[in-house]
C-alpha positions in Angstrom: 55.2 7.9 -7.4 55.9 6.3 -4.3 54.4 2.8 -3.2 52.2 4.4 -0.8 51.0 7.1 -3.1 50.2 4.0 -5.6 48.0 1.9 -3.2 46.2 5.3 -2.2 45.5 5.7 -5.7 44.4 2.3 -6.4 42.0 2.6 -3.1 40.6 5.4 -4.8 40.0 3.5 -8.2 38.4 0.6 -6.5 36.0 2.5 -4.3 34.8 5.0 -6.9 34.0 4.3 -10.4 33.1 8.0 -11.1 36.6 8.8 -9.9 38.1 6.1 -12.4 36.2 7.4 -15.1 37.5 11.0 -14.5 41.2 9.8 -14.5 40.8 7.8 -17.6 38.5 10.4 -19.2 36.3 7.2 -20.4 33.6 5.1 -18.8 34.2 1.8 -17.1 33.2 -0.8 -19.3 34.2 -4.3 -17.7 35.3 -5.9 -14.6 38.6 -6.3 -15.9 39.4 -2.8 -15.8 38.9 -2.6 -11.8 42.1 -3.3 -10.0 41.6 -5.7 -7.2 43.9 -6.7 -4.2 45.7 -9.5 -6.4 46.8 -6.6 -9.1 48.7 -4.8 -6.5 50.5 -7.7 -4.8 53.6 -6.9 -7.1 53.7 -3.5 -4.9 54.2 -5.2 -1.7 57.3 -6.2 -0.6 58.1 -9.1 1.8 55.3 -11.0 3.5 55.3 -8.9 6.8 55.2 -5.9 4.7 52.7 -7.4 2.6 50.4 -8.3 5.6 51.0 -4.7 6.9 50.1 -3.0 3.4 47.1 -5.2 2.9 45.6 -4.5 6.3 46.1 -1.1 5.7 44.7 -1.3 2.4 41.4 -2.7 3.4 40.8 -0.7 6.6 41.3 2.6 4.9 38.4 4.7 4.3 37.4 5.2 0.6 38.8 8.9 -0.2 39.1 11.0 -3.1 42.5 11.2 -4.1 43.8 12.8 -0.8 45.4 11.5 2.3 43.5 13.9 4.3 40.2 14.2 5.2 37.9 14.8 2.3 34.8 17.1 2.1 33.0 14.6 -0.3 33.0 12.4 2.8 32.1 15.0 5.5 30.3 13.6 8.6 26.8 14.5 9.4 26.9 14.8 13.0 24.1 15.5 15.2 21.3 16.3 12.3 18.1 18.5 12.7 15.3 18.4 9.7 12.4 20.6 9.5 9.7 21.0 6.8 6.1 20.4 5.7 4.3 17.3 4.4 7.3 16.4 2.3 9.5 16.2 5.2 6.4 14.6 7.5 6.1 11.9 4.7 9.8 11.2 4.8 10.4 11.3 8.7 10.9 7.8 9.3 13.8 7.5 6.1 15.5 10.5 7.3 15.8 9.1 10.9 16.9 5.9 9.5 19.2 6.4 6.6 20.8 9.4 8.3 21.8 7.3 11.0 23.3 4.8 8.7 25.0 7.2 6.9 26.8 8.0 10.2 24.8 10.6 11.7 25.2 10.6 15.7 21.7 11.8 16.3 18.7 12.7 14.1 15.7 14.7 15.2 12.7 15.5 12.5 10.4 18.3 13.3 7.6 18.4 10.3 4.1 19.9 9.8 1.7 18.8 7.1 0.3 21.8 5.2 3.0 24.2 6.9 5.5 26.9 6.0 7.7 29.3 7.5 5.1 31.4 9.0 2.1 29.1 9.4 1.6 25.7 10.9 -0.7 22.9 10.1 -3.2 20.0 11.0 -0.8 17.4 11.6 2.6 16.1 12.7 3.9 18.8 15.0 1.4 21.4 14.1 4.0 24.1 14.1 5.5 26.7 11.6 9.1 26.7 10.8 9.4 29.8 13.1 7.8 27.9 15.6 9.8 24.8 15.3 13.2 26.9 15.7 11.8 28.1 19.1 10.8 24.9 20.4 13.9 23.0 19.2 16.4 25.9 20.1 18.7 23.9 22.3 19.0 21.3 20.0 19.3 23.4 17.2 22.2 25.1 18.9 24.6 22.0 19.0 23.4 20.5 15.6 26.0 19.8 13.1 23.8 19.6 10.2 20.3 21.4 9.5 18.0 20.6 6.5 15.3 22.8 5.9 12.4 21.9 3.2 9.7 24.4 3.2 8.2 25.8 0.1 5.8 23.4 -0.9 2.7 25.5 0.6 4.6 28.9 -0.2 7.2 30.2 2.1 4.6 32.3 3.7 0.6 32.8 3.3 1.2 36.6 3.7 4.5 37.8 2.1 5.9 36.6 -1.3 9.1 38.1 -0.6 12.3 36.7 0.7 11.5 38.2 4.1 10.1 34.9 5.5 13.5 33.3 4.6 15.7 35.6 6.2 13.6 35.6 9.3 13.7 31.8 9.7 17.8 32.1 9.0 18.1 35.1 11.4 16.0 32.9 14.3 18.3 29.7 13.4 21.5 31.8 14.1 20.1 33.4 17.2 20.6 29.9 18.6 24.4 30.2 18.1 24.4 27.3 16.0 27.4 26.8 13.8 25.6 23.9 11.7 26.0 23.7 7.8 22.7 24.6 6.7 20.9 22.9 3.5 17.5 23.9 1.9 15.8 21.4 -0.3 14.2 22.7 -3.1 10.3 21.9 -4.2 9.6 19.6 -6.8 6.0 20.1 -7.9 5.4 18.2 -11.4 3.0 19.0 -13.9 1.2 16.2 -12.8 0.0 18.8 -10.5 -1.6 20.9 -12.8 -0.6 23.7 -15.1 -0.9 26.5 -12.4 2.0 24.8 -10.4 4.6 24.9 -13.2 5.0 28.9 -12.2 4.3 28.6 -8.6 7.3 26.0 -8.5 9.5 28.2 -10.5 8.7 31.4 -8.3 9.5 29.7 -5.0 12.6 27.6 -6.3 13.7 31.0 -7.8 13.6 32.7 -4.4 15.3 30.1 -2.6 18.1 30.0 -4.8 18.5 33.6 -5.1 18.6 34.2 -1.3 21.4 31.7 -0.5 23.7 34.6 1.0 21.4 34.5 3.9 23.6 31.7 5.0 22.5 28.3 3.3 23.1 26.1 0.4 20.6 24.2 -1.8 19.9 20.6 -2.5 18.8 20.2 -6.0 15.7 17.4 -5.4 13.8 18.8 -8.4 16.9 17.7 -10.5 16.6 14.2 -9.2 12.8 14.2 -10.1 13.5 15.8 -13.6 17.2 16.0 -14.6 16.3 18.4 -17.4 14.7 21.0 -15.0 16.9 24.2 -14.0 15.4 25.2 -10.6 18.0 27.7 -10.0 17.2 29.9 -13.2 13.5 28.8 -12.9 13.1 27.4 -16.8 11.0 24.8 -18.1 8.4 22.9 -16.6 9.3 20.1 -13.8 8.0 16.8 -15.6 6.5 14.1 -13.7 8.5 11.2 -12.7 6.1 8.1 -11.7 9.2 6.4 -10.1 9.3 9.0 -7.4 6.4 11.0 -7.3 3.0 10.3 -6.3 -0.1 10.9 -8.5 -0.5 14.1 -7.0 2.7 15.6 -8.5 3.4 17.2 -5.1 4.2 14.3 -2.5 7.2 12.0 -3.1 5.9 8.2 -3.3 6.0 6.4 0.1 8.9 4.2 0.4 11.0 4.8 -2.8 10.2 8.1 -3.2 11.0 9.0 0.4 14.4 6.9 0.3 15.5 8.6 -2.9 14.8 12.0 -1.6 16.8 11.3 1.8 19.7 9.8 -0.2 20.0 12.6 -2.1 19.8 14.9 0.9 22.5 13.0 2.4 24.6 12.8 -0.9 24.8 16.5 -1.6 25.1 17.2 2.3 28.1 15.0 2.5 29.7 16.3 -0.8 29.9 19.9 0.2 30.8 19.5 4.0 28.2 17.8 6.4 29.2 19.7 9.8 31.6 22.2 10.7 33.6 19.5 12.5 34.3 17.0 9.5 36.9 14.9 9.9 36.6 13.0 6.5 35.9 9.2 6.4 33.0 7.6 5.0 32.7 5.3 1.9 31.8 1.8 1.2 31.5 0.5 4.5 30.3 -2.8 5.8 27.4 -3.2 8.1 29.4 -6.1 9.7 32.3 -4.1 10.7 33.5 -0.6 11.7 33.1 2.1 8.9 35.0 1.5 5.6 36.2 -2.1 6.8 35.2 -5.2 5.0 35.2 -8.1 7.1 36.6 -11.5 5.7 34.1 -14.3 4.6 35.1 -17.7 5.2 34.8 -19.7 2.1 32.5 -22.1 3.9 30.1 -19.3 5.0 29.1 -18.2 1.5 25.5 -20.0 1.0 23.5 -17.4 -0.8 23.7 -14.9 -3.7 21.1 -12.0 -3.1 20.1 -9.8 -6.1 19.1 -6.1 -5.8 18.3 -2.5 -8.1 20.3 0.2 -7.5 16.9 2.3 -8.2 18.7 4.6 -10.2 19.6 5.0 -14.0 23.3 5.1 -13.9 26.3 3.1 -12.3 27.6 6.3 -11.4 24.7 7.7 -9.7 24.5 4.1 -8.0 27.9 4.3 -6.5 27.4 7.9 -5.3 24.5 6.8 -3.4 26.3 3.6 -2.0 29.1 6.1 -0.8 26.5 8.4 1.0 24.7 5.4 2.8 27.9 3.5 3.6 26.5 0.2 1.8 28.0 -1.6 -1.3 27.7 -4.5 -3.5 30.0 -7.1 -4.7 29.0 -6.5 -8.5 27.0 -3.9 -10.3 25.6 -4.9 -13.8 24.4 -2.2 -16.5 21.6 -2.4 -18.6 24.0 -3.1 -21.4 25.2 -6.3 -19.7 28.6 -4.8 -18.4 29.7 -5.8 -15.3 31.4 -4.0 -12.8 33.2 -5.2 -9.9 33.3 -3.1 -6.7 34.2 -5.7 -3.9 36.2 -8.9 -4.0 33.8 -11.8 -2.8 35.8 -12.8 0.1 34.5 -9.5 2.1 31.5 -9.4 3.3 29.6 -6.1 2.7 26.5 -4.2 3.9 24.1 -5.1 1.4 21.2 -6.2 3.2 20.4 -6.0 6.7 20.2 -9.6 8.5 21.6 -11.2 5.5 25.5 -10.1 4.9 27.6 -12.5 6.6 26.9 -15.4 4.3 25.5 -13.6 1.4 27.5 -12.3 -2.2 25.4 -9.3 -3.5 24.8 -8.3 -7.3 22.8 -5.1 -8.1 21.0 -4.5 -11.5 21.5 -1.0 -12.4 17.8 0.1 -12.9 14.5 0.5 -11.0 12.6 -2.5 -9.5 8.9 -1.5 -9.9 7.4 -4.7 -9.4 10.0 -6.7 -11.6 7.7 -7.5 -14.6 9.5 -5.5 -16.9 12.8 -7.4 -16.8 13.3 -9.4 -19.6 15.2 -12.7 -19.2 16.6 -12.5 -22.6 18.1 -9.0 -22.2 21.8 -8.5 -21.7 21.6 -7.4 -18.3 19.8 -10.5 -17.2 21.9 -13.0 -19.3 24.9 -11.2 -17.3 23.0 -11.9 -14.1 22.6 -15.6 -14.9 26.0 -15.9 -15.9 27.3 -14.0 -12.5 24.8 -16.5 -10.4 26.3 -19.6 -12.3 29.8 -18.6 -11.7 29.5 -17.9 -8.1 27.5 -20.8 -7.5 29.8 -23.0 -9.3 32.9 -21.2 -7.3 31.2 -21.2 -3.7 29.3 -24.3 -4.1 25.8 -22.5 -3.8 22.7 -24.3 -4.9 21.2 -22.6 -7.7 17.5 -22.5 -6.4 15.2 -19.9 -5.3 15.0 -19.4 -1.5 12.7 -17.3 0.8 11.5 -17.2 4.5 13.8 -17.6 7.2 16.2 -19.3 5.3 17.8 -16.1 3.8 18.5 -14.7 7.3 22.1 -14.7 8.5 20.6 -16.5 11.8 19.3 -19.6 9.8 21.8 -22.0 9.1 20.1 -23.4 5.7 21.5 -25.1 2.7 21.6 -21.8 0.5 20.4 -20.6 -2.6 19.6 -17.4 -4.6 16.9 -14.8 -3.4 16.2 -11.1 -3.5 16.3 -8.4 -1.0 13.0 -8.4 -0.9 13.0 -11.7 0.4 15.1 -10.7 3.3 12.9 -7.5 4.1 10.0 -10.1 4.4 11.5 -12.6 6.4 12.7 -10.0 9.0 10.2 -7.3 9.1 11.2 -6.4 12.6 14.7 -5.3 11.4 13.2 -3.5 8.5 10.6 -1.7 10.7 7.9 -1.5 8.4 10.4 -0.1 5.5 10.6 -3.3 3.6 12.6 -3.5 0.2 11.1 -4.6 -2.8 14.0 -5.4 -5.1 14.1 -6.9 -7.8 10.2 -6.7 -7.8 7.6 -9.5 -6.9 7.2 -10.4 -10.8 10.8 -10.9 -11.3 11.2 -13.6 -13.6 13.2 -16.0 -11.2 12.4 -19.3 -13.1 14.1 -18.1 -16.3 17.0 -16.2 -14.6 17.8 -19.5 -12.8 17.0 -21.9 -15.8 19.6 -19.7 -17.5 22.3 -19.8 -14.8 22.2 -23.7 -14.8 22.9 -23.5 -18.5 18.9 -24.0 -19.5 18.4 -26.9 -17.2 15.0 -26.6 -15.2 14.6 -28.2 -11.4 12.2 -28.8 -8.9 13.6 -26.3 -6.9 12.4 -23.0 -8.2 10.2 -21.9 -5.2 8.0 -19.6 -7.3 4.5 -19.3 -8.3 5.4 -19.8 -11.9 6.1 -23.4 -10.7 2.7 -25.0 -10.0 4.6 -28.7 -9.5 6.4 -27.3 -6.5 3.4 -26.3 -4.2 3.4 -26.8 -0.7 0.1 -28.0 1.3 -1.5 -25.4 3.4 -2.8 -25.7 6.9 -5.8 -27.9 7.1 -6.7 -27.6 3.3 -4.9 -28.0 0.2 -5.4 -24.8 -2.5 -3.4 -26.8 -5.2 -1.1 -25.3 -7.6 -0.3 -21.7 -8.2 -2.6 -21.1 -11.1 -2.2 -18.5 -13.9 -1.3 -14.8 -13.4 -1.9 -12.2 -16.0 -4.4 -9.8 -14.7 -5.0 -6.8 -17.0 -4.0 -8.8 -20.5 -7.8 -9.4 -21.0 -7.7 -13.2 -20.8 -9.7 -15.4 -18.8 -8.2 -18.2 -16.8 -10.4 -21.3 -17.3 -7.6 -23.3 -15.5 -7.9 -21.1 -12.4 -11.6 -21.3 -12.4 -11.6 -25.0 -12.6 -9.2 -25.3 -9.8 -11.2 -22.8 -7.6 -14.4 -25.1 -8.1 -12.7 -28.0 -7.5 -11.1 -26.8 -4.3 -14.6 -25.6 -2.9 -16.6 -28.7 -3.7 -13.6 -31.0 -2.6 -13.7 -29.2 0.9 -17.2 -30.0 1.4 -19.2 -27.0 0.2 -22.5 -27.4 -1.8 -22.7 -26.8 -5.4 -24.8 -23.9 -4.6 -22.3 -22.6 -2.0 -19.6 -23.1 -4.1 -21.2 -21.1 -7.0 -22.0 -18.2 -4.4 -18.4 -17.8 -3.8 -17.5 -17.9 -7.5 -19.8 -15.4 -8.2 -18.0 -12.8 -6.2 -14.6 -14.1 -7.4 -15.7 -13.7 -10.9 -16.9 -10.0 -10.0 -13.8 -9.2 -8.1 -11.5 -10.3 -10.8 -13.6 -8.7 -13.6 -14.3 -12.2 -14.8 -10.8 -13.0 -15.4 -10.1 -15.0 -12.1 -6.4 -14.1 -12.2 -4.7 -14.4 -9.2 -2.7 -10.9 -9.7 -5.7 -8.9 -9.9 -4.6 -5.6 -8.4 -6.6 -2.4 -7.8 -3.9 0.0 -6.8 -3.0 -1.8 -3.8 -0.4 -0.6 -1.3 0.8 -4.1 0.0 1.0 -3.3 3.5 4.2 -4.6 5.3 5.2 -6.1 1.6 5.9 -2.6 0.7 6.4 -1.1 4.2 3.1 1.0 4.2 0.6 -1.4 6.3 -1.0 1.8 7.7 -1.5 3.3 4.1 -3.6 -0.1 3.2 -4.7 1.4 -0.4 -6.3 -0.7 -2.8 -7.0 -4.3 -2.9 -5.1 -7.8 -4.0 -6.2 -11.2 -5.0 -9.1 -13.1 -6.2 -11.4 -11.7 -3.5 -9.6 -8.5 -3.5 -8.4 -8.3 0.1 -7.9 -4.7 1.2 -6.2 -3.0 3.9 -5.1 -4.8 6.9 -6.0 -8.1 5.5 -3.3 -7.8 2.7 -1.0 -7.9 5.2 -2.4 -11.4 6.6 -2.3 -12.7 2.9 1.0 -11.7 2.5 2.3 -13.2 5.7 0.6 -16.4 5.1 2.0 -16.8 1.9 5.5 -16.1 3.3 5.2 -18.7 5.9 4.8 -21.4 3.1 7.4 -20.1 0.9 5.2 -18.7 -1.6 4.4 -15.5 -3.2 0.7 -14.1 -2.5 -0.1 -14.2 -6.1 -0.2 -18.2 -5.8 -3.8 -19.3 -6.3 -3.3 -22.5 -3.7 -2.2 -19.9 -1.1 -5.0 -17.4 -1.6 -7.8 -20.3 -1.6 -6.2 -21.5 1.7 -6.0 -18.1 3.2 -9.7 -17.3 2.3 -10.9 -20.9 3.5 -8.8 -19.9 6.7 -10.5 -16.5 7.2 -14.0 -17.8 6.5 -13.5 -20.6 9.3 -11.2 -18.9 11.9 -11.5 -15.1 11.9 -13.7 -12.4 12.5 -12.8 -10.8 9.2 -13.8 -13.7 7.3 -17.5 -14.1 9.0 -18.6 -10.6 10.1 -21.2 -8.4 8.9 -21.9 -4.9 10.5 -20.5 -5.7 13.7 -22.2 -9.1 14.0 -19.8 -12.0 14.1 -21.1 -15.6 13.1 -20.8 -18.3 15.7 -20.0 -20.8 13.1 -17.8 -20.9 10.2 -19.0 -19.3 7.3 -18.8 -22.5 5.3 -21.1 -23.9 7.4 -23.5 -21.1 6.9 -23.3 -21.1 3.3 -24.1 -25.0 3.4 -27.5 -23.8 5.2 -26.5 -24.0 8.8 -29.0 -21.6 11.0 -27.6 -18.4 11.5 -29.6 -14.9 12.5 -31.6 -13.6 9.2 -30.9 -17.0 7.3 -34.2 -16.3 5.7 -32.8 -13.3 4.1 -30.6 -15.2 2.4 -32.2 -18.8 1.9 -36.1 -17.8 2.2 -37.3 -21.4 2.4 -34.2 -22.7 4.2 -32.4 -24.2 1.1 -29.2 -22.9 -0.1 -29.1 -21.1 -3.5 -26.4 -19.6 -6.0 -28.0 -16.4 -5.6 -28.7 -16.3 -1.6 -25.0 -17.9 -1.2 -23.6 -15.0 -3.3 -24.9 -12.5 -1.0 -24.3 -14.1 2.2 -20.7 -14.1 1.2 -20.5 -10.8 0.0 -22.2 -9.5 3.3 -20.0 -11.8 5.6 -16.6 -12.0 3.9 -16.5 -9.3 1.0 -18.2 -6.2 2.2 -17.8 -4.1 -0.7 -19.0 -0.6 -1.1 -22.5 -0.9 -1.5 -23.0 2.8 -1.7 -21.3 2.6 -5.0 -23.2 -0.5 -6.2 -20.2 -2.8 -5.9 -22.5 -5.9 -4.5 -24.5 -5.6 -7.5 -24.9 -8.7 -10.2 -22.9 -11.2 -8.1 -26.3 -13.2 -7.6 -26.5 -13.4 -11.3 -22.9 -14.3 -11.9 -23.4 -17.2 -9.2 -26.1 -18.8 -11.0 -24.4 -18.8 -14.3 -21.5 -20.6 -12.8 -23.8 -23.0 -11.0 -25.1 -23.7 -14.3 -21.9 -24.0 -16.1 -20.5 -26.7 -13.7 -23.8 -28.5 -12.8 -25.5 -28.5 -16.1 -28.7 -27.8 -13.9 -30.8 -24.4 -13.9 -30.5 -22.4 -11.1 -34.0 -20.9 -11.6 -35.4 -24.5 -11.0 -34.0 -24.1 -7.3 -36.5 -23.5 -4.4 -36.4 -20.5 -2.4 -34.5 -18.2 -5.0 -35.0 -14.5 -3.5 -34.6 -13.6 -7.2 -38.0 -14.8 -7.7 -39.6 -14.9 -4.4 -38.8 -11.2 -3.2 -41.1 -10.0 -5.5 -44.3 -8.7 -3.6 -47.5 -10.5 -4.5 -50.1 -8.0 -3.3 -51.0 -4.6 -4.5 -50.1 -3.2 -0.9 -47.0 -1.4 -2.1 -49.0 0.8 -4.6 -51.5 1.5 -2.0 -49.1 2.8 0.6 -47.3 5.1 -2.0 -50.5 6.5 -3.2 -51.4 7.3 0.6 -47.9 8.4 1.6 -47.5 10.7 -1.4 -51.1 12.4 -0.3 -50.4 12.7 3.2 -46.9 14.1 2.8 -48.5 17.3 1.0 -50.6 17.9 4.1 -47.5 19.8 5.8 -47.9 22.4 3.2 -51.7 22.2 2.8 -52.9 21.7 6.3 -49.9 22.7 8.5 -49.7 19.0 9.3 -47.7 18.0 12.7 -45.2 15.8 14.2 -45.7 14.8 17.4 -43.4 12.0 19.4 -45.6 8.9 20.2 -48.5 10.2 17.7 -50.4 7.5 16.3 -49.3 4.8 18.6 -52.7 4.0 20.5 -55.4 2.2 18.2 -57.4 2.2 15.0 -59.9 4.9 16.3 -57.0 7.2 17.3 -55.2 6.8 14.0 -58.1 7.5 12.0 -59.0 10.6 13.8 -55.3 11.9 13.2 -55.7 10.9 9.6 -59.1 12.8 9.2 -57.8 16.0 11.1 -54.7 16.0 8.5 -52.2 15.4 11.7 -53.4 19.0 12.9 -53.4 20.5 15.5 -50.2 19.1 17.1 -52.0 17.0 19.5 -53.1 15.2 16.2 -49.8 15.1 14.7 -47.8 11.7 14.1 -44.2 10.4 14.6 -42.2 8.5 11.7 -44.0 5.2 12.6 -47.5 6.8 13.2 -47.1 8.0 9.8 -46.0 4.5 8.4 -49.0 3.0 10.2 -51.3 5.6 8.7 -50.0 4.9 5.1 -50.7 1.4 5.7 -54.2 1.8 6.9 -55.0 4.6 4.6 -53.4 2.8 1.6 -54.6 -1.0 2.4 -57.2 -0.8 4.9 -55.1 -3.1 7.2 -54.0 -1.9 10.7 -50.4 -2.2 12.3 -49.4 0.0 15.0 -46.0 -0.1 16.8 -42.6 1.5 17.2 -39.9 1.1 14.8 -38.2 -1.5 16.5 -41.9 -3.4 16.4 -41.6 -3.1 12.5 -38.6 -5.0 12.7 -39.6 -7.4 14.9 -42.9 -8.3 13.4 -43.6 -11.3 11.2 -46.1 -9.3 9.0 -43.2 -7.7 7.5 -40.9 -9.6 5.1 -36.8 -8.4 5.3 -36.0 -7.5 1.7 -32.5 -7.4 0.3 -31.4 -3.7 0.1 -30.7 -4.1 -3.8 -34.3 -5.4 -4.3 -36.0 -2.6 -2.6 -39.3 -1.5 -4.3 -41.5 1.7 -3.8 -43.8 0.8 -1.2 -41.4 -0.9 0.9 -39.9 1.0 4.2 -36.7 2.2 4.8 -35.6 1.6 8.3 -33.2 1.9 11.1 -34.5 -0.8 13.6 -35.5 1.4 17.0 -34.7 4.7 15.4 -36.6 5.9 12.2 -38.6 4.6 9.4 -40.0 6.1 6.2 -41.9 4.9 3.3 -40.1 4.4 0.1 -42.0 6.5 -2.9 -39.2 5.8 -5.6 -36.2 3.9 -6.1 -33.1 5.6 -7.9 -30.3 3.2 -7.2 -28.8 1.4 -4.2 -29.8 3.3 -1.1 -30.7 6.1 -3.3 -34.5 6.5 -2.3 -37.1 9.3 -2.5 -39.3 8.6 0.6 -42.1 10.1 2.7 -42.1 10.6 6.4 -42.8 12.3 9.6 -39.5 14.1 10.7 -39.1 16.7 13.0 -41.0 18.1 16.2 -43.4 21.2 15.2 -46.0 21.8 12.2 -45.6 22.8 8.5 -43.3 21.9 5.5 -40.0 20.1 6.8 -41.3 19.4 10.3 -44.4 17.2 9.8 -45.1 14.9 6.8 -42.9 15.6 4.2 -40.5 14.2 1.3 -37.0 13.2 2.2 -34.2 10.9 1.2 -34.1 8.3 3.9 -31.8 5.3 3.1 -31.7 3.7 6.3 -29.0 1.8 8.0 -30.2 -1.8 7.9 -28.9 -4.3 5.1 -32.6 -4.7 4.4 -36.1 -2.6 3.8 -39.4 -4.0 5.0 -42.1 -5.0 2.8 -45.6 -5.3 4.5 -47.3 -8.6 3.7 -50.6 -8.1 5.4 -52.8 -10.6 7.1 -52.6 -11.2 10.9 -49.6 -11.6 13.2 -47.7 -9.8 15.7 
């Protein structure tokens, strides 16, 4: 074999572990098995020839045993992607990853709930046939076309292959010579038993109709390697690491990325365009494709840890080649280390942080990182790799976060994860931040092992309470304990929260009120990593999704982003208790989110209101003006938490607050003045009389054809008594909603109150009672709009009511039963006596 052939052969070995395994018919087991530049110097003759050959070696694109262009590395060219909601969810990943893999242009046309012949409600709102018509000019010049229909049937009216042929004919009519790929469907058994036969039927149709001019991409095989889509055998097993719990859609982020990576890999491996010229491979982002830029020794300042998001080194390398990325080292689960690129070359491992970084990737999935065991062979090897790199390149063995990890920042360096780079430069990552190696990755133990078992104060991690940084304005203290879900109650966290609230000026009653909410939100555990199925906003690339809630007060939706970013700015993780307390305080003091209820934003910090400062409806929380734990709990809930009252999520917080008050102060909460739990009980029999009157009058629609009349019952007592005596009939003696309630008060108590619904809300003859303390005889109301008498309480805002509803006479129009819950956060209770 010639020297040139040897060089080419070694390039193949260094660039493709899969190829190397095939050549030797054995798996790669150690870094020593991979030839590097130093091992081929003996084939170079003379300094000039050596320089020329070395330049050729490191500028040649990775190939598969051929000096000419290989089909394995075909170009994607101009790409057109069309499909249903699966494609729509992955639209961003298609546009980004296709370009990163070498596509010159990418256009995605996707419609939710669509198929070949029918459109859908979102996205482009077009069927597959309409999409081709709309994009025919683009399709004509396309090099690669990706089709992904089938999840919603191929057609709603034709179960044969005709719709497939119709779509392919329409594509061909554009005059395109593109390479056409069709992605099979991957509906798992999590979607239900009925979908197994459906998935098999659609896939069998797709695989049996390829003669129409396309080839298949086996996405289903990636989801479940045991599944045979072509022959429609077996059940497609659910894969929670890639597929949404609905069993149909891929997970946002990691699922979409894996889908697109599969499409890219299989498209390239079978020829990406009709004008393929070869090339591709492990290209560095800092240089042209296939070229690694030299790292000056003084530039290497940090080590970045990744995960491959796959189960084997071979699949990882295949994906790397498809996407044009690389790592310096891979570490398999058994601890074997595979060297891909020498330290001296800069590679494209993480956008914004390549020129000064060494990249090591763990074969496996990141998830949240909590499954990684520092004592495992894989992480033991990682610690050794970090230690060796740190010693060789003088890199500090400390965890770093924030802007320091970016190429643009000239810091002392250290060790970070890909997640830290994405967090530090969210604009560059476009909302698709990486999460590897996981938020709960055991950095402290890994770095301790890298130092040979030595602990330092440099670990910036929530496990390291001693290294807490002060927040803005207040100091939340250390990072506390995590472990939500293990059943443990963190007394440490509980004590830290109380101390923080009291030391920053809250009364004991106010502090107990806040902690009553925290107690409920964390299920009594006080753990900082309380997580209600959250999609962590920009932390996970999906701020719009905003699903679930996190932390001691369960921040939800956009507020998750606020907490996560607040933590990043302080070099901390969101799970740090001190950070959460500081952010909670900031929201209460300075933001609408932390001090608003039903559109009303307090003009003062919520802290002051909790301590008893005057606010609108203060008496609703502190009836005699003095703070109580129960009242503070309701105020904090309404203005800060705003949980789902319809589901009863606000209930019980006051009782928890009173127990916490007694625990920390040793005083009885029941001895406090102005406790709404005691004072909101009616001291009269008005309620019973009002209910009896309302129930009797409510029958008059059926018995006397009682009527509704706008403005009826608003004149005076004589007029109201006449209407009652005439059973609200004829229509001129009818009553409207407030006329009916005035009649119920007069008939049931002998007292008179006449006025509009707004007058009811403004009168001092009625007490505003918290919605969760409603009783029969109270009034459910929307001030200025409608009012009814509550005759029974079956749960939160679950009332049986009686009122006058709609113009006209008879059942359902005049006085009749209903279930009116009102819209205010209170009900009204008649107190009697004189007044306005």
